[in-house]
MDAnalysis code that builds the backbone (N, CA, C; Angstrom):
import MDAnalysis as mda
import numpy as np

u = mda.Universe.empty(438, n_residues=146, atom_resindex=np.repeat(np.arange(146), 3), trajectory=True)
u.add_TopologyAttr("name", ["N", "CA", "C"] * 146)
u.add_TopologyAttr("resid", np.arange(1, 147))
u.add_TopologyAttr("resname", ["MET", "THR", "ASN", "MET", "ASP", "ILE", "ILE", "ILE", "GLU", "ALA", "ILE", "GLU", "GLN", "ALA", "GLY", "PHE", "SER", "PRO", "LEU", "THR", "PRO", "ASN", "GLU", "GLU", "ASP", "ALA", "GLY", "ALA", "PHE", "GLU", "ALA", "GLU", "GLY", "LEU", "ARG", "PHE", "GLY", "TRP", "GLU", "ALA", "LYS", "ASP", "GLY", "GLU", "ALA", "VAL", "PHE", "TYR", "THR", "SER", "LEU", "GLY", "VAL", "LEU", "PRO", "GLN", "HIS", "PRO", "SER", "THR", "GLU", "LEU", "CYS", "GLU", "ARG", "LEU", "LEU", "GLU", "ALA", "ASP", "CYS", "LEU", "GLY", "ILE", "GLY", "THR", "GLY", "GLY", "GLY", "HIS", "ILE", "GLY", "LEU", "TYR", "GLY", "PRO", "THR", "ARG", "THR", "LEU", "LEU", "TYR", "SER", "PHE", "ARG", "THR", "ARG", "VAL", "ASP", "GLY", "VAL", "ASP", "VAL", "PRO", "ARG", "LEU", "ALA", "ASP", "MET", "LEU", "ALA", "ASP", "PHE", "VAL", "GLY", "ARG", "ALA", "PRO", "ALA", "PHE", "ILE", "ARG", "GLU", "THR", "THR", "GLU", "PHE", "SER", "ALA", "ALA", "GLN", "SER", "ASP", "GLU", "GLY", "ALA", "THR", "PRO", "PHE", "SER", "GLY", "ALA", "MET", "LEU", "TRP", "VAL"])
u.atoms.positions = np.array([
    [0.848, -1.170, 0.000],
    [0.000, 0.000, 0.000],
    [0.905, 1.248, 0.000],
    [0.657, 2.159, -0.913],
    [1.469, 3.378, -1.011],
    [1.025, 4.393, 0.044],
    [1.867, 5.402, 0.267],
    [1.492, 6.467, 1.199],
    [0.190, 7.125, 0.773],
    [0.034, 7.347, -0.543],
    [-1.188, 7.968, -1.042],
    [-2.396, 7.083, -0.716],
    [-2.270, 5.776, -0.888],
    [-3.366, 4.858, -0.573],
    [-3.743, 4.936, 0.906],
    [-2.722, 4.964, 1.771],
    [-2.964, 5.045, 3.214],
    [-3.685, 6.346, 3.549],
    [-3.215, 7.436, 2.987],
    [-3.816, 8.747, 3.269],
    [-5.263, 8.797, 2.792],
    [-5.503, 8.382, 1.577],
    [-6.871, 8.427, 1.034],
    [-7.800, 7.515, 1.827],
    [-7.325, 6.337, 2.183],
    [-8.159, 5.422, 2.979],
    [-8.453, 6.024, 4.358],
    [-7.461, 6.676, 4.970],
    [-7.674, 7.306, 6.283],
    [-8.666, 8.465, 6.170],
    [-8.558, 9.250, 5.109],
    [-9.493, 10.358, 4.889],
    [-10.921, 9.818, 4.798],
    [-11.095, 8.756, 4.026],
    [-12.423, 8.158, 3.873],
    [-12.916, 7.552, 5.181],
    [-12.037, 6.856, 5.893],
    [-12.427, 6.227, 7.156],
    [-12.824, 7.278, 8.192],
    [-12.217, 8.467, 8.132],
    [-12.575, 9.554, 9.045],
    [-13.910, 10.196, 8.659],
    [-14.447, 9.819, 7.505],
    [-15.739, 10.348, 7.076],
    [-15.649, 11.599, 6.232],
    [-14.461, 11.882, 5.694],
    [-14.259, 13.072, 4.884],
    [-14.298, 12.713, 3.402],
    [-14.396, 13.725, 2.563],
    [-14.513, 13.517, 1.119],
    [-13.187, 13.803, 0.423],
    [-12.473, 12.744, 0.008],
    [-11.221, 12.991, -0.714],
    [-11.507, 13.563, -2.096],
    [-10.677, 14.490, -2.512],
    [-10.758, 15.037, -3.857],
    [-9.701, 14.332, -4.689],
    [-9.844, 14.360, -5.973],
    [-8.874, 13.702, -6.845],
    [-7.492, 14.264, -6.574],
    [-6.512, 13.388, -6.278],
    [-5.158, 13.893, -6.046],
    [-4.673, 14.686, -7.253],
    [-4.001, 15.817, -6.976],
    [-3.514, 16.632, -8.079],
    [-2.129, 16.196, -8.534],
    [-1.513, 15.337, -7.770],
    [-0.214, 14.773, -8.114],
    [-0.159, 13.390, -7.478],
    [0.912, 12.682, -7.731],
    [1.041, 11.363, -7.131],
    [1.184, 11.449, -5.613],
    [1.763, 12.535, -5.132],
    [2.032, 12.637, -3.702],
    [1.387, 13.852, -3.051],
    [0.292, 14.346, -3.610],
    [-0.405, 15.496, -3.031],
    [-1.874, 15.448, -3.426],
    [-2.697, 16.038, -2.593],
    [-4.118, 16.065, -2.890],
    [-4.854, 16.945, -1.911],
    [-6.156, 16.753, -1.827],
    [-6.992, 17.562, -0.948],
    [-8.213, 16.753, -0.531],
    [-8.874, 17.241, 0.502],
    [-10.143, 16.645, 0.918],
    [-11.001, 17.732, 1.533],
    [-12.291, 17.451, 1.605],
    [-13.228, 18.391, 2.196],
    [-13.779, 17.806, 3.484],
    [-13.868, 18.676, 4.493],
    [-14.404, 18.271, 5.789],
    [-14.882, 19.516, 6.513],
    [-15.999, 19.399, 7.216],
    [-16.524, 20.532, 7.988],
    [-16.715, 21.780, 7.125],
    [-16.985, 21.591, 5.841],
    [-17.166, 22.719, 4.937],
    [-15.884, 23.416, 4.543],
    [-14.750, 22.810, 4.875],
    [-13.446, 23.397, 4.575],
    [-12.669, 22.501, 3.618],
    [-11.702, 23.115, 2.961],
    [-10.807, 22.359, 2.080],
    [-9.467, 22.200, 2.800],
    [-8.989, 20.976, 2.857],
    [-7.705, 20.646, 3.453],
    [-6.802, 20.091, 2.365],
    [-5.556, 20.492, 2.358],
    [-4.585, 19.950, 1.425],
    [-3.684, 18.967, 2.135],
    [-3.019, 18.131, 1.353],
    [-2.020, 17.223, 1.921],
    [-0.922, 16.971, 0.909],
    [0.253, 16.692, 1.432],
    [1.399, 16.293, 0.621],
    [2.147, 15.207, 1.368],
    [2.686, 14.264, 0.629],
    [3.456, 13.173, 1.227],
    [4.811, 13.085, 0.550],
    [5.828, 12.853, 1.370],
    [7.183, 12.730, 0.839],
    [8.038, 12.006, 1.869],
    [8.837, 11.076, 1.400],
    [9.801, 10.379, 2.256],
    [9.182, 9.803, 3.522],
    [8.007, 9.190, 3.391],
    [7.367, 8.540, 4.527],
    [6.635, 9.474, 5.470],
    [6.601, 10.768, 5.171],
    [5.891, 11.737, 5.992],
    [4.749, 12.354, 5.188],
    [3.775, 12.877, 5.906],
    [2.701, 13.624, 5.257],
    [2.438, 14.877, 6.061],
    [2.067, 15.925, 5.365],
    [1.643, 17.161, 6.013],
    [0.240, 17.481, 5.503],
    [-0.628, 17.849, 6.438],
    [-2.006, 18.212, 6.140],
    [-2.161, 19.674, 6.541],
    [-2.940, 20.457, 5.793],
    [-3.025, 21.886, 6.087],
    [-4.322, 22.485, 5.572],
    [-4.671, 23.626, 6.185],
    [-5.817, 24.408, 5.737],
    [-5.547, 25.876, 6.044],
    [-6.239, 26.739, 5.350],
    [-6.107, 28.183, 5.549],
    [-6.951, 28.636, 6.733],
    [-6.363, 29.508, 7.545],
    [-7.117, 30.157, 8.618],
    [-7.566, 31.547, 8.193],
    [-7.117, 31.992, 7.033],
    [-7.452, 33.323, 6.539],
    [-6.199, 34.119, 6.262],
    [-6.388, 35.366, 5.925],
    [-5.277, 36.253, 5.583],
    [-4.895, 37.078, 6.805],
    [-3.611, 37.114, 7.107],
    [-3.124, 37.935, 8.208],
    [-3.246, 39.399, 7.806],
    [-3.897, 40.228, 8.624],
    [-4.012, 41.648, 8.284],
    [-2.631, 42.286, 8.132],
    [-2.567, 43.356, 7.395],
    [-1.288, 44.043, 7.174],
    [-0.654, 44.463, 8.499],
    [-1.489, 44.893, 9.438],
    [-1.009, 45.302, 10.759],
    [-1.825, 44.550, 11.812],
    [-1.477, 43.293, 12.060],
    [-2.277, 42.492, 12.993],
    [-2.189, 43.035, 14.417],
    [-3.246, 42.832, 15.164],
    [-3.272, 43.287, 16.552],
    [-2.333, 42.440, 17.401],
    [-1.925, 43.020, 18.496],
    [-1.104, 42.291, 19.459],
    [-1.869, 41.082, 19.970],
    [-3.164, 41.240, 20.185],
    [-3.993, 40.153, 20.702],
    [-4.003, 38.959, 19.749],
    [-4.130, 39.231, 18.452],
    [-4.126, 38.141, 17.468],
    [-2.770, 37.436, 17.478],
    [-1.704, 38.195, 17.444],
    [-0.360, 37.590, 17.427],
    [-0.117, 36.756, 18.676],
    [-0.510, 37.302, 19.828],
    [-0.325, 36.559, 21.074],
    [-1.149, 35.287, 21.092],
    [-2.381, 35.356, 20.603],
    [-3.247, 34.157, 20.588],
    [-2.665, 33.075, 19.689],
    [-2.187, 33.465, 18.514],
    [-1.611, 32.481, 17.594],
    [-0.338, 31.870, 18.174],
    [0.506, 32.697, 18.769],
    [1.739, 32.178, 19.372],
    [1.439, 31.280, 20.567],
    [0.458, 31.668, 21.361],
    [0.076, 30.856, 22.512],
    [-0.454, 29.494, 22.067],
    [-1.318, 29.481, 21.081],
    [-1.864, 28.216, 20.583],
    [-0.768, 27.336, 20.009],
    [0.208, 27.947, 19.359],
    [1.260, 27.193, 18.682],
    [2.367, 26.720, 19.624],
    [2.451, 27.282, 20.814],
    [3.536, 26.960, 21.747],
    [3.593, 25.455, 22.036],
    [4.655, 24.830, 21.584],
    [4.895, 23.399, 21.758],
    [3.789, 22.530, 21.146],
    [2.940, 23.121, 20.340],
    [1.858, 22.373, 19.713],
    [0.745, 21.992, 20.669],
    [0.799, 22.511, 21.907],
    [-0.178, 22.118, 22.925],
    [-1.577, 22.617, 22.584],
    [-1.695, 23.879, 22.184],
    [-3.011, 24.435, 21.865],
    [-3.522, 24.051, 20.494],
    [-2.696, 23.363, 19.728],
    [-3.092, 22.984, 18.367],
    [-3.208, 21.469, 18.208],
    [-3.144, 20.744, 19.310],
    [-3.243, 19.293, 19.228],
    [-2.088, 18.671, 18.470],
    [-0.925, 19.263, 18.583],
    [0.247, 18.739, 17.877],
    [0.449, 19.353, 16.510],
    [-0.489, 20.169, 16.078],
    [-0.351, 20.861, 14.799],
    [0.415, 22.157, 14.991],
    [0.488, 22.932, 13.936],
    [1.195, 24.203, 14.002],
    [0.459, 25.266, 13.201],
    [0.620, 26.496, 13.629],
    [0.079, 27.638, 12.900],
    [1.267, 28.409, 12.364],
    [1.219, 28.737, 11.096],
    [2.315, 29.477, 10.489],
    [1.812, 30.416, 9.416],
    [2.725, 31.195, 8.900],
    [2.399, 32.191, 7.887],
    [3.072, 31.826, 6.575],
    [2.289, 31.741, 5.501],
    [2.833, 31.595, 4.158],
    [2.982, 33.020, 3.626],
    [4.201, 33.535, 3.709],
    [4.501, 34.933, 3.449],
    [4.028, 35.525, 2.139],
    [4.226, 34.832, 0.994],
    [3.863, 35.465, -0.273],
    [2.405, 35.918, -0.374],
    [1.498, 35.226, 0.322],
    [0.085, 35.614, 0.269],
    [-0.451, 36.054, 1.632],
    [0.411, 36.088, 2.654],
    [0.041, 36.432, 4.030],
    [-1.060, 35.511, 4.552],
    [-1.063, 34.275, 4.074],
    [-2.070, 33.307, 4.490],
    [-1.611, 32.585, 5.749],
    [-2.469, 32.594, 6.762],
    [-2.207, 31.822, 7.969],
    [-2.619, 30.383, 7.705],
    [-1.734, 29.452, 7.995],
    [-2.015, 28.035, 7.777],
    [-1.995, 27.281, 9.095],
    [-2.893, 26.361, 9.221],
    [-2.903, 25.411, 10.325],
    [-2.488, 24.093, 9.707],
    [-1.415, 23.491, 10.222],
    [-0.890, 22.274, 9.614],
    [-0.589, 21.213, 10.654],
    [-0.483, 19.994, 10.163],
    [-0.188, 18.836, 10.994],
    [0.711, 17.919, 10.180],
    [1.837, 17.519, 10.751],
    [2.789, 16.643, 10.058],
    [2.924, 15.345, 10.847],
    [2.966, 14.227, 10.124],
    [3.124, 12.931, 10.775],
    [3.805, 11.940, 9.839],
    [4.375, 10.917, 10.419],
    [4.897, 9.802, 9.639],
    [3.699, 9.047, 9.069],
    [3.809, 8.591, 7.852],
    [2.752, 7.777, 7.254],
    [3.181, 6.325, 7.245],
    [4.452, 6.093, 6.927],
    [4.910, 4.703, 6.966],
    [4.977, 4.276, 8.434],
    [4.395, 3.152, 8.720],
    [4.370, 2.658, 10.095],
    [3.132, 3.064, 10.871],
    [2.257, 3.904, 10.296],
    [1.008, 4.290, 10.963],
    [-0.125, 3.544, 10.272],
    [-0.970, 2.902, 11.065],
    [-2.081, 2.191, 10.428],
    [-3.206, 3.169, 10.092],
    [-4.062, 2.755, 9.195],
    [-5.130, 3.614, 8.682],
    [-6.052, 4.116, 9.794],
    [-6.531, 3.253, 10.707],
    [-7.417, 3.771, 11.761],
    [-6.753, 4.853, 12.628],
    [-5.484, 4.694, 12.936],
    [-4.773, 5.693, 13.748],
    [-4.663, 7.015, 12.988],
    [-4.298, 6.960, 11.697],
    [-4.209, 8.182, 10.900],
    [-5.578, 8.837, 10.762],
    [-6.623, 8.038, 10.609],
    [-7.991, 8.585, 10.518],
    [-8.345, 9.332, 11.807],
    [-7.981, 8.776, 12.966],
    [-8.228, 9.452, 14.237],
    [-7.461, 10.766, 14.325],
    [-6.185, 10.761, 13.896],
    [-5.385, 11.980, 13.922],
    [-6.006, 13.051, 13.030],
    [-6.475, 12.643, 11.847],
    [-7.087, 13.601, 10.922],
    [-8.382, 14.159, 11.493],
    [-9.183, 13.307, 12.128],
    [-10.444, 13.775, 12.718],
    [-10.169, 14.816, 13.803],
    [-9.156, 14.592, 14.618],
    [-8.799, 15.552, 15.654],
    [-8.314, 16.859, 15.031],
    [-7.434, 16.764, 14.051],
    [-6.901, 17.935, 13.350],
    [-8.031, 18.746, 12.717],
    [-8.889, 18.091, 11.967],
    [-10.001, 18.766, 11.287],
    [-10.963, 19.381, 12.305],
    [-11.181, 18.707, 13.411],
    [-12.098, 19.204, 14.426],
    [-11.650, 20.505, 15.072],
    [-10.350, 20.765, 15.074],
    [-9.816, 21.978, 15.684],
    [-9.827, 23.178, 14.729],
    [-9.810, 22.945, 13.443],
    [-9.672, 24.018, 12.452],
    [-10.776, 25.073, 12.519],
    [-12.057, 24.717, 12.602],
    [-13.091, 25.760, 12.617],
    [-12.936, 26.766, 13.756],
    [-12.528, 26.321, 14.931],
    [-12.347, 27.248, 16.058],
    [-11.213, 28.219, 15.778],
    [-10.120, 27.724, 15.200],
    [-9.014, 28.614, 14.859],
    [-9.439, 29.632, 13.801],
    [-10.216, 29.199, 12.841],
    [-10.693, 30.115, 11.799],
    [-11.595, 31.182, 12.414],
    [-12.507, 30.771, 13.290],
    [-13.395, 31.741, 13.962],
    [-12.581, 32.760, 14.755],
    [-11.622, 32.273, 15.536],
    [-10.809, 33.188, 16.340],
    [-10.023, 34.152, 15.462],
    [-9.400, 33.631, 14.427],
    [-8.614, 34.477, 13.536],
    [-9.497, 35.521, 12.879],
    [-10.676, 35.120, 12.442],
    [-11.611, 36.038, 11.800],
    [-12.073, 37.116, 12.781],
    [-12.399, 36.705, 14.005],
    [-12.847, 37.677, 15.003],
    [-11.758, 38.699, 15.321],
    [-10.528, 38.243, 15.524],
    [-9.431, 39.152, 15.830],
    [-9.114, 40.053, 14.645],
    [-9.289, 39.534, 13.430],
    [-8.905, 40.272, 12.232],
    [-9.994, 41.183, 11.697],
    [-11.250, 40.943, 12.059],
    [-12.379, 41.648, 11.457],
    [-12.259, 43.163, 11.535],
    [-11.842, 43.669, 12.667],
    [-11.773, 45.114, 12.838],
    [-10.556, 45.723, 12.164],
    [-9.629, 44.891, 11.725],
    [-8.369, 45.388, 11.188],
    [-8.289, 45.362, 9.673],
    [-9.149, 44.597, 9.043],
    [-8.998, 44.396, 7.609],
    [-10.332, 44.081, 6.975],
    [-10.483, 44.488, 5.736],
    [-11.680, 44.096, 5.011],
    [-11.357, 42.982, 4.021],
    [-10.172, 42.381, 4.159],
    [-9.803, 41.259, 3.305],
    [-10.537, 40.021, 3.803],
    [-11.083, 39.239, 2.902],
    [-11.748, 38.010, 3.279],
    [-10.772, 36.857, 3.367],
    [-11.174, 35.819, 4.057],
    [-10.354, 34.611, 4.118],
    [-10.351, 33.956, 2.748],
    [-9.192, 33.553, 2.304],
    [-9.093, 32.895, 1.018],
    [-8.506, 31.512, 1.209],
    [-8.997, 30.530, 0.467],
    [-8.441, 29.188, 0.612],
    [-7.004, 29.142, 0.107],
    [-6.217, 28.324, 0.742],
    [-4.827, 28.154, 0.334],
    [-4.762, 26.899, -0.515],
    [-4.470, 27.057, -1.787],
    [-4.447, 25.882, -2.658],
    [-3.070, 25.637, -3.248],
    [-2.075, 26.376, -2.805],
    [-0.722, 26.167, -3.306],
    [-0.059, 24.993, -2.641],
    [1.051, 24.565, -3.175],
    [1.788, 23.460, -2.601],
    [2.651, 23.966, -1.450],
    [2.772, 23.152, -0.444],
    [3.653, 23.480, 0.663],
    [5.090, 23.286, 0.196],
    [6.001, 23.972, 0.840],
    [7.410, 23.835, 0.513],
    [8.054, 22.917, 1.535],
    [8.694, 21.878, 1.080],
    [9.379, 20.962, 1.970],
    [10.756, 21.512, 2.233],
    [11.097, 21.670, 3.502],
    [12.393, 22.230, 3.887],
    [13.280, 21.118, 4.383],
])
């Protein structure tokens, strides 16, 4: 079973709708009314979604909340919040090994990850609403592997 097969099976087992992979090692799925992307490489996979656009001059409260949630991954359930600079898109992501993880375990991890995303989006939107009239835009670009 390939990494892509494991990922797609886990997405389906979690009750989400996989979209046609756009490459052999990348794709997307829909859950909770949101679009999530994924990429797999060298036995690892990263899953991600957009939290919206960071305002040009974000409030201290927004920055502190994002940093607090991201601290050691505790407030994000092991995921991370980061900024994709070229578009100022805030991303919520989760990285895990795929080789050696069984499908039910990965499905549980994805369900937890997806379950946290709407709250982060709401918080980001609330903190950003007074600062910007830019709407949240989905992030559909490929992640950069470092």
